[in-house]
N, C-alpha and C positions, 0 to 999 in steps of 0.2 A: 502497502499499500502507499501509495507517496506524500511521505511526510508536510501540514499544515501547513501552508507558509505562513513566518511572523510577521506584523505587517512591519516596514520598516520606525515603527516611532516606539519599536521593542529595544532598539539601537541605539546608540546616538556617534556620533565620532569626534574620542576625544583629542587635541592635543597633549603630550605632556610635557611642559617647559619650565620656564623661568626667568625671571627680570630682566637677568644678562644674558639671556640669549635673544633680548628685543632686538637686536640688530638687527637676526636669520629673520624674522617672520615676517616683512615682507618679502621676499623671494619666495619663501615657501608657500607662502596663499596667495601669490602670485601663481607659482606650479600648479596649484594644487586645487584653484581654478578656471583655471586653463588646460588643464589633460580633465579634472573631473566633473567636466560643469554641470554634471545629472547628478550629482551626487546626494540622491537620499538619504540622507541622516542629516538630525541636530546640528551642530558643527559647533563644541568646546575647547576653547584655552585653559587650560592648568593654567596661574601665573602667581604673583605673590602681591602684587597692589598692579597696576599695569593690565588697560586690553588693552588689543589691535584695534584701531577704529577703522572694522567691516562691518555694518550693520549685518552680516552672514554670518558673527562672530561671536560668539559669547561670554565672559569672558569667567572662568572659574574664582575669583584673588582666593587667596586661600593666607594672608601673613603671610611674615615673616617665614624667609629659610631653617627648619629646624634639621633636617635630616632630604633628600632625596626622593623617598620609599614617605616621609611623610606627610608631604607636597601632594605623592597622589596620592595617596589615601582621604587628604582630608578634603582634595578634586571630586576621588570620585563619592564621596560620600551624598558629594550636594547633585545626584541625579539621583532618577528614578528611576532607570533604562537598567531591562533585566543585565543585556549587551553594550556592548562596550568595547569597539572597532579604534583599538590602543596603539599609534603614531607620538612618532618622537617629531624634537623641533624642528632634528636635521632629515628629518626620511624626505628628500628635493623628490618630487615623481622623473621617471625622461624619459612619459612616455605618456598615450591615453588610455584610459581606463575604461574596463567592458564592463559595466555594472550591472547585466544582465549574469559576468562569470563573479564578482566577489557577493551576490543576494544566489550565488547558487552554493560557495560554499561557507554561510552561514545556516544555509533552510542545512547542509551538511552534518555544523555540527551539532546542528537542534538535534538533529533526527538519531541521532549521535553521544548526549547528552556528554558535551564533555566540556573540556573546561575552561580549552581555546581553540583555535582552529591557527595556527598563522602563514599566517599570507602568503609566507617570501621563504624559502630551502633552506636557511642559515641557524642552523645545520640542516641539511633533509629527514628525512624522519625513520625511520629501524623496517619500517618494511610495509605495503602498501593494506591497501585497505583495495579486499574482493569482489567490494562490493563498488566501487569504487578512484580507480590504480590511478586519478587524481594528487586524490589525496594517500598521508598517513601516519602510521601511529607511533609515537617517539615512549619508548618504552621507561619504564621504571629503573637509575642510574642513569640510561645514557645524559652527557654532559650539557648542559644547555637546555636539558629540556625543561624551563620554564628561562626565555629568552622576553629580549626589549625591544625584538621583532616588532614585524605589522602584523595586528592580529587579532579574531571574535577572543574580545573575553566575556566568559561569564562573569559578571561585575562581582558581585557575593564570594561567588569562589575566589577570581581574584584582590577581594579586600581581605580572604579570608588567610592568604601565603601570601602578603607586606608583613615587614617590622619593621618601625618607627624606625628606626636609627641605624634603617641598613642604608646603603648608597645604592646607584644601580648596578653595578657589581655586584657588592654584598648581597644583591637578591639574585640574580641572576643564576650563582655560583650554592648559597645556601639559602634557596626560596625549589630550585632542583631539586636540594637535598630534599624539600619539609615535603613535595608533589609526591614522595613515593605513597607518601600514609592516604594519598586522595581513591580516591579508590573509582572517578568521573575518567576519561583516557584525555591523555591525550594528544591535541593533531595538527597536519605540518601539511602544504600540496610538495609533493612531488620536485623536484628538480628538475626543469623543464616545467611549469604548469605554474611560477606565481603569478599570481591574479593581481597585484598592485606591482607595478617595476617602476623601486627608486633607487635613491643610490644615496648614500650618510656624506653629508655636509661636513660634520668633526665628530674632529677626536680628542678627548680632554681636554677640548673644551679649545679646539686646534685645528683651526682651516683645515681640509684634508686640497691635501698640491696635487692632481690627480682631480681630484673632483670640482676646482673652480677651476683650473685649465676648460674643463667641461662644461658647466657652464655657463662661463664667461665669449665661450665658444659657439652658444644662443644668446648672449648680448645682455647678461649675470654678472650684475659689478654685486662685489665685497665690500662694506668698508674695513680696511686693510687695516687701519687708525687703533679698528677694537679686536684687532684679535692678531697672533703669529702663525703664522706657518703649521703643523703637524711635518719635522722630519722621516723626509723619504726615508735615508737609512734605519729610521726605528725603527719606523713604520717594515723596509720589507722582513728585516728582523724579528717581530713582532711578530710574522703570519709565517716564517719561517719556527719561529715557538710555538704557538699556539696547534699547525700541524703536529708539529713533533706529540706534544699534550691526547690533547684528541685521539692520535693512532694508543696513544701511551693507554690512555680511560680505556680507549674499546676493548685494548684485548686484555682489559683486564679484569674486562665484565663481561665481554665475554672468554672467560679466561684463556683466551688462547697465547699459545706459548709463542714468545719470542726471536 
């Protein structure tokens, strides 16, 4: 039986941010409105005290920053929708969004009673779902089972995973461990089936050089007086280290010999 489709009013798009990133909001929302003009969900921006000057964006002002997780939790507590599509302010869209496809992903999440469904395969799921090869299951014990990549979330379950004192990085690592106690599945789109095409622009608050070059070629500008560039040499080292870590963690989980 085909599951009943949930109304768009059950979902809102939440951009998790803070006032310190206000300089990237114009470019982020410019890309969002240009490449997803028929985005069907109410749109919210979590901030401290500032708002983005556009009537399509509702500010969720949560007050002074105490931690990343507390800022997010306060914002989520100000909503009533059952689900949220959570994005970060540095996820700049790179291609037009297929609204119907995104909606089908949400339907699949609801049908499976999942805690979340990641809309970009970073990292990929462990195994595809037999009834829907476009999505897969992220097994318990998988590194970054909880991730801040763009995803549909059950808002209540996301709030239950958050710990107010944690940074974004702590939340991904510790939240992945905590998720093992949950009965709800964690899902992700499979490689080649991303439903939201986007690119990161910031890393540790610094501009990513390759991303800036990409968007500059499209006529986008950044206020370089506010941010420095991340070292490309450091990024290459970190990517190599992350691949080694994920490989070691996967062998440990599956008990594969070195």
